[in-house]
C-alpha positions in Angstrom: -44.4 -30.6 -29.2 -41.9 -30.6 -32.0 -38.1 -30.9 -31.6 -35.2 -31.1 -34.1 -32.0 -33.1 -33.5 -29.0 -30.8 -34.1 -25.6 -31.7 -35.5 -24.1 -31.5 -32.0 -26.5 -34.1 -30.6 -28.7 -31.7 -28.7 -32.3 -30.9 -29.6 -34.1 -27.6 -30.3 -37.7 -26.8 -29.8 -39.6 -25.8 -33.0 -43.0 -24.1 -33.4 -45.9 -26.3 -34.1 -46.3 -24.8 -37.5 -43.0 -26.4 -38.5 -44.4 -29.9 -38.6 -43.5 -31.4 -42.1 -46.1 -33.1 -44.3 -46.1 -36.9 -44.3 -45.7 -37.4 -40.6 -48.7 -39.4 -39.2 -51.4 -37.2 -37.6 -52.3 -38.0 -34.0 -54.9 -36.6 -31.7 -54.0 -36.1 -28.0 -50.5 -36.3 -26.4 -47.7 -36.5 -28.9 -44.0 -35.6 -29.5 -42.2 -35.3 -32.8 -38.4 -35.3 -33.2 -37.1 -34.3 -36.6 -34.0 -36.3 -37.5 -31.2 -36.0 -40.2 -31.6 -37.7 -43.6 -35.3 -36.6 -43.7 -36.4 -38.9 -40.9 -38.6 -38.4 -37.9 -39.3 -40.0 -34.5 -42.9 -39.7 -33.2 -44.1 -40.7 -29.7 -47.8 -40.7 -28.7 -50.1 -42.0 -26.1 -51.4 -45.5 -26.9 -54.5 -46.9 -25.2 -54.3 -44.0 -22.8 -51.7 -45.7 -20.4 -48.9 -46.6 -22.7 -46.2 -44.8 -24.8 -45.6 -45.8 -28.4 -42.8 -44.6 -30.6 -42.5 -44.9 -34.4 -39.9 -43.6 -36.8 -39.3 -43.4 -40.5 -39.4 -41.1 -43.6 -42.4 -38.8 -44.0 -44.9 -40.4 -46.4 -43.5 -43.9 -45.9 -44.7 -46.7 -43.6 -43.1 -46.1 -40.2 -41.4 -48.7 -38.0 -42.1 -49.1 -34.3 -39.2 -48.6 -31.9 -38.8 -48.8 -28.1 -37.1 -46.2 -26.0 -35.7 -47.1 -22.7 -34.8 -45.1 -19.6 -31.1 -44.4 -19.1 -30.1 -45.7 -22.4 -29.2 -44.2 -25.8 -31.1 -45.2 -29.0 -29.5 -46.1 -32.3 -31.7 -46.0 -35.5 -30.3 -47.7 -38.5 -31.1 -46.1 -41.9 -29.1 -48.8 -43.7 -26.1 -51.0 -43.1 -23.7 -48.0 -42.9 -25.8 -45.1 -41.7 -27.2 -44.7 -38.2 -28.8 -41.9 -36.2 -27.9 -42.0 -32.5 -30.0 -40.4 -29.8 -28.1 -39.7 -26.5 -29.4 -40.6 -23.1 -30.3 -37.0 -22.6 -32.3 -36.7 -25.8 -34.2 -40.0 -25.1 -35.0 -38.7 -21.6 -36.1 -35.3 -22.9 -38.5 -36.6 -25.5 -40.0 -39.3 -23.2 -40.5 -36.9 -20.3 -42.1 -34.4 -22.7 -44.6 -37.1 -23.8 -45.3 -38.2 -20.2 -45.9 -34.7 -19.2 -48.9 -34.6 -21.6 -50.3 -38.0 -20.4 -52.4 -38.9 -17.4 -50.7 -41.4 -15.0 -51.5 -45.0 -15.7 -53.6 -47.3 -13.5 -57.2 -47.5 -12.3 -58.7 -45.4 -9.6 -61.3 -47.6 -7.9 -59.3 -50.8 -7.5 -56.6 -48.6 -5.8 -59.1 -47.0 -3.5 -60.6 -50.3 -2.5 -57.3 -51.7 -1.4 -56.4 -48.6 0.5 -59.8 -48.5 2.2 -59.1 -52.0 3.5 -55.9 -50.9 5.1 -56.8 -47.3 6.1 -60.5 -47.9 6.9 -60.4 -45.3 9.7 -59.1 -42.5 7.5 -61.9 -39.9 7.0 -61.4 -39.7 3.2 -62.8 -43.2 2.8 -66.1 -42.4 4.6 -67.6 -40.5 1.8 -68.7 -42.6 -1.2 -69.2 -39.6 -3.3 -65.6 -38.5 -2.8 -64.3 -42.0 -3.5 -66.3 -42.2 -6.8 -65.1 -38.8 -8.0 -61.5 -39.5 -9.1 -60.5 -35.8 -9.9 -61.9 -34.6 -6.6 -60.4 -37.5 -4.6 -56.9 -36.8 -6.1 -57.1 -33.1 -5.3 -58.2 -34.0 -1.8 -55.4 -36.5 -1.0 -52.7 -34.0 -2.2 -53.1 -32.5 1.3 -52.1 -35.8 3.0 -48.5 -36.7 2.1 -48.6 -40.3 3.3 -51.9 -41.1 1.7 -50.9 -39.4 -1.5 -47.7 -41.4 -1.9 -49.4 -44.6 -0.9 -52.2 -44.1 -3.4 -49.8 -43.7 -6.3 -47.6 -46.6 -5.1 -50.6 -49.0 -5.1 -52.0 -47.6 -8.3 -48.8 -48.0 -10.3 -48.1 -51.5 -8.7 -51.5 -52.8 -9.7 -51.1 -51.4 -13.2 -47.8 -53.4 -13.6 -49.1 -56.5 -11.8 -46.5 -56.1 -9.0 -48.6 -57.5 -6.2 -45.5 -58.0 -4.0 -45.1 -54.2 -4.1 -48.7 -53.7 -2.9 -47.9 -56.1 0.0 -44.8 -54.1 0.9 -46.6 -50.8 0.9 -49.3 -52.4 3.1 -46.7 -53.6 5.5 -45.2 -50.1 5.7 -48.6 -48.6 6.4 -49.4 -51.2 9.1 -46.0 -51.0 10.9 -44.6 -47.5 10.3 -47.0 -45.4 8.2 -47.0 -42.7 10.9 -43.3 -42.9 11.6 -40.8 -42.2 8.8 -42.0 -38.8 7.8 -42.0 -37.7 11.4 -38.2 -37.9 11.7 -35.6 -35.7 10.2 -33.6 -38.6 8.8 -35.5 -41.2 6.8 -34.4 -44.8 6.3 -32.6 -45.8 3.1 -32.6 -49.0 1.0 -30.3 -50.4 -1.6 -30.4 -53.5 -3.8 -27.6 -55.7 -5.3 -27.4 -58.9 -7.4 -23.7 -59.2 -6.5 -22.4 -59.8 -3.0 -21.5 -56.1 -2.7 -23.6 -53.2 -4.1 -22.3 -50.9 -6.8 -20.0 -47.9 -6.5 -22.6 -45.3 -5.9 -24.4 -47.4 -3.2 -21.0 -48.2 -1.6 -20.2 -44.5 -1.4 -23.5 -43.8 0.3 -22.9 -46.5 2.8 -19.4 -45.3 3.5 -20.8 -41.8 4.1 -22.9 -43.5 6.9 -19.7 -44.9 8.5 -19.9 -48.4 7.1 -16.6 -49.4 5.4 -16.1 -51.9 2.6 -14.5 -54.3 5.2 -17.7 -53.9 7.3 -19.9 -54.9 4.3 -17.6 -57.8 3.4 -17.9 -59.2 6.9 -21.7 -58.9 6.7 -21.7 -60.7 3.3 -19.4 -63.5 4.7 -22.0 -64.6 7.3 -23.5 -68.0 6.6 -27.0 -66.9 7.6 -29.0 -63.7 6.8 -30.2 -61.3 7.9 -27.2 -59.6 9.5 -27.2 -56.3 11.4 -24.3 -53.9 11.9 -24.2 -50.8 14.0 -22.3 -47.6 13.5 -22.4 -44.2 15.0 -24.9 -43.2 12.3 -27.4 -46.1 12.9 -28.0 -49.7 11.9 -27.4 -51.4 8.6 -29.3 -54.6 7.8 -28.4 -57.1 5.1 -31.2 -59.5 4.0 -31.8 -61.6 0.9 -35.0 -62.2 -1.1 -36.0 -64.5 -3.9 -35.2 -68.2 -4.1 -32.5 -70.5 -5.4 -34.8 -71.2 -8.4 -35.6 -67.6 -9.1 -33.8 -64.2 -8.9 -31.9 -64.1 -5.6 -30.9 -60.6 -4.6 -29.7 -58.7 -1.6 -31.5 -55.9 0.2 -29.5 -53.4 2.3 -31.5 -51.2 4.7 -30.2 -48.4 6.9 -32.1 -46.9 9.8 -31.0 -44.1 12.1 -30.8 -45.3 15.8 -34.0 -43.5 16.7 -36.0 -45.3 14.1 -34.4 -48.6 14.9 -35.3 -48.3 18.6 -38.9 -47.4 17.8 -39.4 -50.3 15.4 -37.5 -52.9 17.2 -37.8 -52.1 20.8 -41.2 -50.4 21.1 -43.1 -51.9 18.1 -41.4 -55.3 18.3 -41.0 -55.7 14.5 -39.1 -58.7 13.2 -36.0 -58.0 11.1 -37.9 -59.2 8.0 -40.9 -56.9 8.6 -38.6 -54.0 9.3 -36.8 -54.6 5.9 -40.1 -55.0 4.0 -41.5 -51.9 5.7 -38.6 -49.7 4.7 -38.8 -51.2 1.2 -42.5 -50.4 1.0 -41.7 -46.8 2.1 -39.1 -46.6 -0.7 -41.7 -47.9 -3.2 -44.0 -45.1 -2.2 -41.3 -42.5 -2.6 -40.4 -43.8 -6.0 -44.1 -43.7 -7.0 -44.4 -40.1 -5.9 -41.4 -39.2 -8.1 -42.9 -41.1 -11.0 -46.3 -39.4 -10.6 -44.5 -36.0 -11.1 -43.6 -37.0 -14.6 -47.2 -37.1 -15.8 -49.8 -34.4 -16.4 -51.6 -33.0 -13.4 -54.9 -32.4 -15.2 -57.6 -34.8 -14.1 -59.5 -34.6 -17.4 -59.2 -38.0 -19.2 -57.0 -38.1 -22.2 -58.5 -39.2 -25.5 -57.5 -42.5 -27.0 -54.9 -41.9 -29.7 -54.2 -43.8 -32.8 -51.4 -43.1 -35.3 -52.3 -43.6 -38.9 
């Protein structure tokens, strides 16, 4: 896919035949953005699971650059000349590259972890199905909970986020059959400061929790703290340690879910928070999966020259 950065900061799609000479050739997934001052930005799949971006002048040695989600990118041609890519442009070129790449992570380690937790699920009884990744992935698309759990564990293993794997397992063990069965799902927010940010505050206020309510929760000497409103229950807990990154986790549950988890299933407050957090991890993983290609054919290893 080839784009051109326009003078108004937007990008236009060009036909593949418009690729100028001197831009490194790649095989496999790739995106080219033509820039002013005879420069280009090229993104490609690196070692199958990673994105790699380089930029420069056609025919010259390119420089590596890193693009980040939700942030603009400034490319310096010299001390006085820069090309700036807006957040929207960065998001567009990255999403275009991801849409050509297979999702990262390894299939069999993911399945082995899931089989240990969901050993009674019929999908894990057929070794032939487990070994056949494309067939397995098509099969689990019919099972919403299993599908989102698979991608949550796969992505977490890829990143080395073993605490996320533990959270997802807690959700499966305590409420894997529950959240999707209700019209109103739980919610979770995070904050490094005593109170969450403006967007999160607005969402909590929409659930009938005022800023004064939240400040009273924060002022308590011991956490977790639970507050009830007509919409349900809000829990404030903290994670981390004094020597590490201490942060706050806010969890909301409608009254029906709270009663099921606390009164019938006898979950501790901590397990309740971790379970909702694991469910949120799984939802995020499902959204992340949607960014990647849906073909199950392995992508070739790509090298830019």
